[in-house]
C-alpha positions in Angstrom: 94.5 -1.6 -15.9 92.3 -4.5 -15.1 94.4 -6.5 -17.3 97.8 -6.6 -15.5 98.7 -9.5 -13.7 101.9 -10.0 -11.7 102.6 -13.8 -10.6 105.1 -13.0 -8.4 103.0 -10.6 -6.3 99.8 -13.4 -6.7 101.9 -16.0 -5.2 103.3 -13.7 -2.2 99.5 -13.0 -1.6 98.3 -16.5 -1.7 101.3 -17.6 0.6 100.6 -14.8 2.9 96.8 -15.6 3.2 97.7 -19.5 3.6 100.2 -18.9 6.2 97.6 -16.9 8.1 95.2 -19.8 7.7 92.8 -18.8 4.8 91.8 -22.0 3.2 89.4 -20.8 0.9 90.4 -19.1 -2.3 87.5 -18.2 -4.9 89.0 -18.8 -8.6 87.4 -18.9 -11.9 88.4 -19.0 -15.4 87.2 -15.6 -16.4 89.2 -14.2 -13.3 92.5 -12.8 -15.1 92.2 -15.1 -18.1 92.6 -18.1 -15.9 95.9 -16.9 -14.5 94.3 -17.3 -11.0 93.7 -20.8 -11.3 96.9 -21.4 -12.9 99.0 -19.7 -10.1 97.1 -21.5 -7.5 97.5 -24.8 -9.0 101.5 -24.0 -9.2 101.5 -23.2 -5.3 99.4 -26.2 -4.6 101.8 -28.4 -6.3 104.9 -27.4 -4.5 
């Protein structure tokens, strides 16, 4: 179960966190095979 990743859920979580003024997101290339970094990068670009 640790390898499941839903990009839509991740994006919704990140947007919600940002909306309530969270400004630090801990990412590492070992988290979900770099998906966390890639998802955050997509949101930052937009």
